[in-house]
C-alpha positions in Angstrom: -58.7 3.6 -13.5 -59.5 1.4 -10.5 -58.9 -1.7 -12.6 -55.4 -0.4 -13.6 -54.6 0.2 -9.9 -55.8 -3.4 -9.1 -53.6 -4.9 -11.8 -50.6 -2.9 -10.6 -51.1 -4.2 -7.1 -51.4 -7.8 -8.3 -48.3 -7.4 -10.5 -46.3 -5.9 -7.6 -47.5 -8.6 -5.2 -46.4 -11.3 -7.7 -42.9 -9.7 -8.0 -42.6 -9.6 -4.2 -43.7 -13.2 -3.9 -41.2 -14.4 -6.4 -38.4 -12.3 -4.9 -39.2 -13.7 -1.4 -39.3 -17.2 -2.8 -35.9 -16.7 -4.5 -34.4 -15.4 -1.2 -35.8 -18.4 0.7 -34.4 -20.8 -2.0 -31.0 -19.1 -1.9 -30.9 -19.5 1.9 -31.9 -23.1 1.8 -29.4 -23.9 -1.0 -26.6 -22.2 1.0 -27.4 -24.2 4.1 -27.6 -27.5 2.2 -24.3 -26.7 0.5 -22.6 -25.9 3.8 -23.9 -29.1 5.3 -22.5 -31.1 2.4 -19.2 -29.2 2.6 -18.9 -30.0 6.3 -19.4 -33.7 5.5 -16.5 -33.6 3.1 -14.3 -31.2 5.0 -12.6 -33.6 7.4 -11.9 -36.2 4.6 -10.3 -33.7 2.2 -8.5 -31.6 4.9 -7.0 -34.6 6.6 -5.8 -36.0 3.3 -4.1 -32.7 2.3 -2.7 -32.1 5.8 -1.1 -35.5 5.8 0.5 -34.9 2.4 1.8 -31.5 3.2 3.2 -32.6 6.5 5.5 -35.0 4.6 6.7 -32.4 2.0 10.1 -32.2 3.8 10.6 -35.9 3.8 9.3 -37.3 0.5 8.0 -36.4 -2.9 4.4 -37.1 -3.7 3.8 -40.1 -6.0 1.3 -40.4 -8.8 -1.2 -42.1 -6.5 -1.4 -39.0 -4.3 -1.7 -36.7 -7.3 -4.4 -38.8 -8.8 -6.5 -38.8 -5.6 -6.3 -35.0 -5.5 -7.3 -34.8 -9.2 -10.4 -36.9 -8.2 -11.2 -34.2 -5.6 -10.8 -31.6 -8.2 -13.6 -33.2 -10.3 -16.1 -32.7 -7.4 -17.3 -29.1 -7.1 -17.4 -29.0 -3.3 -14.3 -31.0 -2.7 -12.4 -28.8 -5.2 -13.6 -25.7 -3.2 -12.2 -27.3 0.0 -8.9 -28.2 -1.7 -8.5 -24.6 -2.9 -9.3 -23.0 0.4 -6.9 -25.4 2.2 -4.1 -24.7 -0.2 -4.5 -21.0 0.1 -4.3 -21.4 3.9 -1.0 -23.2 3.4 0.4 -20.4 1.3 -0.5 -17.9 4.0 1.6 -19.9 6.5 4.4 -21.5 4.4 7.3 -19.7 2.6 10.4 -20.6 0.7 10.8 -24.2 -0.6 7.5 -25.4 0.9 5.6 -22.7 -1.0 7.4 -23.7 -4.2 6.3 -27.3 -3.7 2.8 -26.2 -3.1 2.9 -24.3 -6.4 4.1 -27.4 -8.2 1.3 -29.4 -6.5 -1.3 -26.8 -7.7 0.0 -27.2 -11.3 0.0 -31.1 -11.1 -3.6 -31.4 -9.9 -4.9 -28.9 -12.5 -5.8 -26.1 -10.1 -3.8 -23.5 -12.0 -5.5 -24.4 -15.3 -8.9 -24.4 -13.6 -8.4 -20.8 -12.3 -6.9 -19.6 -15.7 -10.0 -20.9 -17.4 -12.1 -18.9 -14.9 -10.5 -15.7 -16.3 -12.8 -16.1 -19.3 -15.9 -15.9 -17.1 -18.4 -13.2 -18.0 -18.9 -12.3 -14.3 -16.1 -9.8 -13.6 -16.4 -10.6 -9.9 -15.5 -14.2 -10.7 -12.6 -13.0 -12.9 -11.2 -10.8 -10.1 -11.5 -13.8 -7.6 -9.6 -16.0 -10.1 -6.9 -13.4 -10.4 -6.5 -13.2 -6.7 -6.3 -17.0 -6.4 -3.7 -17.3 -9.1 -1.6 -14.8 -7.2 -1.9 -17.0 -4.1 -0.7 -20.0 -6.0 2.3 -18.1 -7.4 2.6 -20.1 -10.7 4.4 -18.4 -13.5 2.1 -20.3 -15.9 -0.5 -17.6 -15.0 1.6 -14.6 -16.0 0.6 -14.3 -19.6 -3.2 -14.8 -19.0 -3.0 -12.2 -16.2 -1.2 -9.7 -18.4 -3.9 -10.0 -21.0 -6.4 -8.6 -18.5 -4.4 -5.5 -17.5 -6.5 -3.4 -19.9 -9.8 -4.6 -18.4 -12.1 -1.7 -17.5 -13.0 -3.2 -14.1 -11.1 -1.6 -11.3 -11.5 -4.8 -9.2 -10.0 -7.0 -12.0 -7.1 -4.6 -12.7 -6.2 -4.4 -9.0 -6.2 -8.2 -8.5 -4.2 -8.7 -11.7 -1.5 -6.4 -10.3 -1.7 -8.0 -6.9 -1.3 -11.4 -8.4 1.7 -10.4 -10.4 3.3 -8.9 -7.3 3.0 -12.3 -5.5 4.1 -14.3 -8.5 7.3 -12.2 -8.5 8.1 -12.2 -12.2 10.0 -9.0 -12.6 9.6 -8.5 -16.4 5.8 -9.2 -16.2 5.4 -6.8 -13.3 7.2 -4.1 -15.1 5.3 -4.7 -18.3 2.0 -4.5 -16.4 2.7 -1.1 -15.0 4.0 0.2 -18.4 0.6 -0.8 -19.9 -1.3 1.2 -17.3 -2.7 4.5 -18.6 -2.4 7.8 -16.8 -6.1 7.6 -16.0 -5.7 4.4 -14.0 -8.7 4.2 -11.6 -6.7 3.0 -8.6 -5.5 5.1 -5.7 -1.8 5.8 -5.1 -2.0 4.1 -1.8 -3.3 0.8 -3.2 -0.6 0.9 -5.9 2.1 1.5 -3.3 0.9 -1.4 -1.3 1.1 -3.6 -4.4 4.6 -2.4 -5.1 5.7 -2.9 -1.5 4.4 -6.5 -1.6 6.3 -7.5 -4.7 8.0 -10.9 -4.1 10.7 -10.8 -6.8 13.9 -8.7 -7.2 12.6 -5.4 -5.9 15.8 -3.5 -6.7 15.6 -4.3 -10.4 11.9 -3.4 -10.5 12.4 -0.1 -8.6 15.3 1.0 -10.9 13.2 0.2 -13.9 9.9 1.8 -13.0 11.2 4.9 -11.0 12.4 6.3 -14.3 9.2 5.9 -16.3 8.0 9.1 -18.1 4.6 8.6 -16.4 4.9 10.9 -13.4 2.2 9.0 -11.4 3.6 5.5 -11.8 7.1 6.8 -11.3 6.1 8.5 -8.1 4.5 5.3 -6.8 7.7 3.4 -7.2 9.9 6.2 -5.8 7.8 6.2 -2.6 7.7 2.4 -2.5 11.5 2.4 -2.8 11.6 4.7 0.2 9.5 2.2 2.2 12.0 -0.5 1.2 14.7 1.5 2.9 17.6 0.0 0.9 20.2 2.8 0.8 21.6 1.5 -2.4 18.6 3.1 -4.1 19.2 6.5 -2.5 21.3 7.9 -5.3 18.7 7.0 -7.9 16.0 8.6 -5.7 18.0 11.7 -5.1 18.2 12.4 -8.8 14.5 13.3 -8.7 15.1 16.1 -6.3 16.1 18.1 -9.4 13.2 16.8 -11.5 10.9 19.2 -13.4 8.0 17.1 -12.2 6.5 18.3 -8.9 5.1 14.8 -8.2 8.5 13.1 -8.6 10.2 15.7 -6.5 7.7 15.2 -3.6 8.0 11.4 -4.0 11.8 11.6 -3.7 11.6 13.8 -0.7 9.2 11.4 1.1 11.3 8.4 0.1 14.6 9.9 1.4 12.8 11.0 4.6 11.7 7.4 5.2 15.2 6.2 4.6 16.6 8.8 7.0 19.7 9.2 4.7 21.4 12.4 5.8 23.7 12.6 2.8 21.1 14.7 1.0 20.2 17.2 3.7 21.8 20.1 1.8 20.0 19.2 -1.4 16.7 19.0 0.6 17.2 22.4 2.3 17.6 23.9 -1.2 14.0 22.8 -1.9 12.8 25.1 0.9 13.1 27.7 -1.9 11.3 25.7 -4.5 8.7 27.6 -6.6 5.9 25.1 -5.6 4.7 25.5 -2.0 3.8 21.8 -1.8 7.5 20.9 -2.4 8.6 23.4 0.2 6.1 22.0 2.7 7.3 18.4 2.2 10.9 19.5 2.3 10.3 21.2 5.7 8.6 18.1 7.1 11.3 15.7 5.8 14.1 17.7 7.4 12.5 17.1 10.8 12.6 13.4 10.1 16.3 13.5 9.4 17.2 15.2 12.7 20.2 17.0 11.2 21.3 20.3 12.8 22.4 21.6 9.4 18.7 22.2 8.7 18.2 24.5 11.7 18.9 27.9 10.1 17.1 27.1 6.8 14.1 26.0 8.8 14.1 29.3 10.8 14.1 31.1 7.5 11.2 28.9 6.3 9.1 30.1 9.3 8.5 33.3 7.3 7.3 31.5 4.1 4.2 33.0 2.6 2.4 29.6 2.8 1.0 28.5 6.2 1.7 24.8 5.6 5.4 25.5 4.9 5.7 27.6 8.1 3.8 24.9 10.1 6.0 22.1 9.0 9.1 24.1 9.5 8.1 24.9 13.0 7.3 21.3 13.8 10.6 20.1 12.4 12.6 22.8 14.1 11.1 21.8 17.5 12.0 18.2 17.0 15.7 18.7 16.0 18.3 18.8 18.7 19.3 22.5 19.2 15.9 23.6 17.8 14.7 25.0 21.1 17.6 27.4 21.2 16.7 28.7 17.8 13.0 29.0 18.8 14.1 31.2 21.8 15.9 33.5 19.4 12.8 33.6 17.1 10.6 34.6 20.0 12.9 37.5 20.7 12.8 38.7 17.1 10.4 40.8 15.2 8.8 38.3 12.8 5.2 37.9 14.0 4.4 35.2 11.4 7.3 33.1 12.7 6.3 33.6 16.3 2.7 32.8 15.8 3.4 29.5 14.0 5.9 28.5 16.7 3.3 29.1 19.4 0.7 27.2 17.3 2.8 24.1 17.1 3.8 24.3 20.8 0.2 24.5 21.9 -1.2 21.8 19.7 1.5 19.2 19.0 4.8 19.6 20.9 3.2 20.0 24.3 4.3 21.7 27.4 5.6 18.5 29.0 8.3 18.1 26.3 9.0 21.8 26.3 9.7 21.8 30.0 11.8 18.7 29.6 14.0 20.3 27.0 14.4 23.7 28.8 17.2 22.3 31.0 19.5 22.1 28.0 18.7 25.6 26.7 21.6 28.0 26.4 19.3 31.0 26.8 19.1 32.6 30.3 15.3 33.1 30.1 13.1 30.1 30.3 11.4 29.4 27.0 8.1 28.5 28.7 8.0 32.0 30.3 8.8 33.6 26.9 5.9 31.7 25.3 3.5 32.6 28.1 4.5 36.2 27.9 4.0 36.3 24.1 0.6 34.7 24.4 -0.5 37.3 27.0 0.7 40.2 25.0 -0.5 39.3 21.5 
């Protein structure tokens, strides 16, 4: 037994020793690599900077291209070239960016990254996807689409992000059509990808908003709202009558972001929807639209059986011009639910400063602040 313990200690010590040795080796290797990289950095960066600075004046000749190809054959110099070009893409747009894409293709950088998509290390694959997106070459579209079914969330996300930067409408649409309903990506991350698309957004929105997949459709309805192009409003408003709760909520939020008051009447109808989540969002959106046609429907919504609906209705009512007059009438009424939610919002969000500021315009003879104080004392 003692011998077994001794062997275990020796084996464990050997493992620790080799692990420590590996970590030391990795650190030394990284330091040596960084020193070598710094030695080449000025040479490569200066050469690239001088070429890019002349993009507006002249085309690159074969001598320049050949020199960059030589850099590409050297592992560390290639890394510097890639980092520098990505930096340019972050700062240059339009024609200059297009010339950079052509340059990446000419020196073999696109092919190099496409080849990395076959790597067994999924982290390397995801990084290659990200870089191909930065380079914005349509040559990468097909290889990227082939990876959309990859089980790795990181790879899937970077494929979509790359396609959004490349801006190929049909490829972007195809990628989202291929996604399953169990896509392991959050709605927020997908909306960010949709928002960042660099091609014809109107075409993409009109195609993907009408997908049967409620989740993907909702993503693009919300993204269309973020885009705030009112030419999309009619398409979005169609979903106010959808059987899908998700699409209905997405349409409400999108129209709220747009601030398009043409649909106030349709939105007030949704204060009577069978799903309380829809009613709650409708109440909130009406506050964003600041339209006095919503005042009476919002007063009615103060009596909704769901707390969130009442809360959003009170908040919206307070923020619409003329809403304080309606609140004064509510506090004089008999509906305790409506009174309590109004007081709750006044105490926690609206604030007494804004209340007192608005009192000067009230038509009621009694000060609203006094009515609120009296109600609080008596409840």
